[in-house]
N, C-alpha and C positions, 0 to 999 in steps of 0.2 A: 506513397504512404504504406505502411502495413501495421496493422493490430496484431499483436503477439497474445495468446490466450495460453496459460499454464494451466493445465488440469492435474488431475492425480498422477496420471503417468504418461502424459504426452504433451508436447508444445505444440500449438497450431499457429501458422501465420495466416491471417485472414486480409485478403485484398480484393480492391473492386478491380476488374478488368473489363474487356470490351465484352467478353461473353457474360458479365455479372460478378457477384460476389463469389469468390472460391475460398476454400481451407485447406490447407495441406500441411500434414505433419512435418516437422522439422528438426524435431528432438524426441527421441523415446526410449524407453529402457530405465528411465529413472525417476525415482518418487520425487516429484517437484515440490518446492516450498515457496518460491517468491520469483520474482521477474522484474527487470529494467530493461530501457530500451533509449537509445540517443542517437538519431539518425540511424544509421545501418547497424550500429555496435547492439548486439543484444546480450544480456546476460542472464542466466538462470541459475537459482540456487537450490540443490538437491540436498535429499535426505542423508544420503549414504555416499555420494561421490562429488563432494566439493562444489566448487564453482564451475560452470561451464559458459563459455565466451563465443560467441559468434561475430566476427568483424564485417560479416557481408549479409546482414541482414537474415540470418538463419540458414544460409546456404551451405555452410561449413561450421564444425564447431573444434574447440579445444578444451582440454581439461586445465584447471587451475586448481592445484591441490590444497585443499583445507581439511584437515582431519575430522573438524566437527560439522555438525548439521548446518549449513547455511540457510538462516533464516529470513534474511534481509539484505538487499542490494539497492544502491543507488547511484545513478550519475552527478556529480555535481557539476555547477554551472562553469566550472573551469576544466572539465573533462575528468577530475579525480574520480576513481571508483570507490565506493565504500561498501563494505559487506559486513554485516553482523551475523553472529552466529548462536548455537546453544552446544555448551554453557556461554553466558553473556561474555560477549567480547566483540570487538570491532576492528577491522582491518582496512588498509587503505592503498590504492594504488596510484600514487602520484601522476597527474598527465594521462590517466587511464592505462598505462602498461601493466596489465593484469599479471604478466610474468613476474612484476616486482611487487606483489602485494604483501605488505607486511602489517605486523600488528601495532594497533596504537598501546597507549597506556591501558594498565590493567583496571577494567571496570569494579571489578570485585575487590579493589581496594576501597571502595566506598563505603563507609561505615553501616550504612543500610543495607548492605548486600546479603546479610547473613536471614534477613527477612523476605527476600524475593523467594517467589516460588510460582510455577506454572501449573494450574490445579490439575490437568490430567497428567502430568507427570511432576508431581510435586516436590520430586527430589532435584529437581533442574528449573532453569528458567533461561530465556533467551532475549536477544536484540529482535522486537517485532518490527521495528522500524528505523531508519536512518533519514533526517532530512537536513538538507544544507541551507543556508541561508543565502538567498539570491544574490546579496550586497558584499556579503564577506565570506568566501568559500572556506575559510577556517573556522566558521562558526557552527558548530552541529547540534541538532535536536536527536536526542536517541530515546526511543521508548523499550524500556524492558517491561517484558510479560513475565510475570507480574510484579509490580513493585515500585517503580520508578520512572521517573521522567529525568533524564540526564542531559546536560549540556557541556559543551567544551567550546572556548574562543580561541584555541590554537592548533586546531586540525588533529584533535585526539591526543595531543601530548600531555593534557591533565584534563581532569572531569571535575565539573562542579556538582554538589550533592543536591537532591530532588528540591527544587524551589517550592516554598509554600504556595498552597493553592493548586497546584498541577496535578491533574489525574494520575493516578496510580496503575491503572489497568490500560494503557492507552495502546490502541491496535493501529492506527494510521496517523501520520503527521505531515502537514502540509505547510509551505510558505507560498509567497507569490512575490514575483518582481515588482508589480505595481503597488504593492503594500509592505512598504519596508517595514522590518520589526514585528510584522504580525505572524503569529504561531497558531494554527488551525489543528485541533487534534478531536479524533474521534475514539471513544473509550469504553469501556464494559460498564463505567459507572456514569456516561453519559457525554455530552459535546462540550467543549472548552474553547476559549481563544484567548490569546495572549495578543495585546496591542505592543510589547514592549520586550520581545526576544525572551519570553518567560519569565519576567520580573513579577508582574501582575496578571491575574485571570479575571475573566468572565465567563458566565454559563449560560449563554442564551438557550432557554429550554422552550420557551412558550410554543405550544402547537407540536412540540416532539412528544408525541404519546408513547412510544417505545424507546427505552433509554439504553439498551445494551446497543451502541453503536460501533460499526465496525468499518464500512468502506466510507471514503471521503475524497472528493474531489472540488477543486476551485476552478471556475472559468477562467480560461487563460486571458479574457478581454474584460473582466469585471472581479475584482477580488473581493466584492461583497456578494456575488453569486456562488453558493455552497450547495451542494448535493451530498447525503449521508444515505447509507443503508442502515436499518435498524431494527431489532426486533425485541422481544420481550426478555428474551435472556438467551444463555448460551447455547442450549439445547435447542430452542427453536430457531437459533441463527445457523446452526452448523450440521444438523443431522436431519439429512432427507425424510425421514419417517415421521419427525416430529416438527419440520421446518413451518415457520410463519414469518416472513419477513417483509419489509417494507422500505419504501425511499421516499425520502423527503427532500424538499429545496428551501431555501431562503434566500432572499433578493435583496438585502439590505443587512449591515452589520448588526443593525437593532431590531431588525423585523423578527417576524415571526415565523416559523417552520409550517410548510404545508406540504400533504401527501403529494407527491409526483408519481402515481402509478398508471397515468394513461398510456396504453400499449404496453405495459409490462404485464408478466404473469401474474395469476390470482395469488396472492401472498401465501395461501395454505398449500404446503408442499414444495416451497419455493425457499432454497436457502438463501443467507445474506448475500447482497450483490457486492461485488469487487467493482469498484469505480476507478476510471481515468478520464483525464481531460483529452479532448483531441485538439481542435483550434478554436478559436474564439465562438462561443455560444453552443459547442460542441461536446456531448459527454458520452461514454461508453459504459454499459454495465454488463456484467458476466455474472451469470447464476447457473444453476443445475438445469435451468429450462433452455438456456442458450444464450446468444451475444446479441444485445440491444444497443442501439444509438440513437441519441436526442441531438436533433439539429437546431432546436428551439431551447437550449440553456435547461432543459428537463420538463419542459412543458409537455412535451408528447415525446414517445418512444416508440422505434419501431426494430422488429426481431430481423436481423440480419439473415438473407436466405439462405444459409449454409448447413449442409448436413450436421448432424450433431449427435453426441454420443447418448446414452441412456440418462435418465433424470437423476441417477445415484451418483452421478459424476460432479464432483466439486470443483469449482474454479478456485486455484490457488494463486494466481497473479494475472495483470492484466497491464500492457504496455502499448503505448503508440508511438511507433517509430518515425 
């Protein structure tokens, strides 16, 4: 098993060996935006150089040309690769053949698109996340940052407009094979869940004292066990000089959130964690302070003993292959 870590300008592969944990650079020279892994397949989205694809756990890489900034990448349960870009667009490679990446229907044809805007670059917007329904690989959930939560039931051939009640500043979206129809969303305006594929929404916030929610991971062994990273606002989430961020967990679909900071660095000076599930009961958290693992479903964390860059290095993506 490898843990792939996308930082500002390098991709690390972290593995446990007979000599302990080791980290090695597998991709450099690009401004990285996002990351996905499925087995030995690793995909990294870049600011300036399209999509990069490795079929062998990061040993070798090849380029997949996309003219736009690649802001999200996902591998569906049937192996289809989905990529989101800035300006907002979705591409697909059916069966995982990234050389055959093709555009989906135009997202900006939706009526609300003239109101989409990403505050740091208000002239544009992007696809922040693509999640795939585990029971129906043609059903997509797409977070446009900022302005919309968009769905498709036909593999991106058409798009449904923003449903009533959905968050408009979504950062991370998740589904779970043991909870058909459930959609989890971490957003700048709080956390949300839908029990019915986005038709209706609930907003469990009890105990969540920081409502700018960024990272999100669901326990592979329990769809009711969720961890999120959160801050008071965007500056304290993303800027090392002003950072103050937290991790929370929840153990039941109707339960309260609780701080889950045991073993994690002090919130002050720590940027929002990027979160990823490992095996059942296992989570990983990536911050500017290092890479952390929990083996008790977020109850406690331990920093993986690997050499780390300086604390101004912000994590861009995290994936377990």
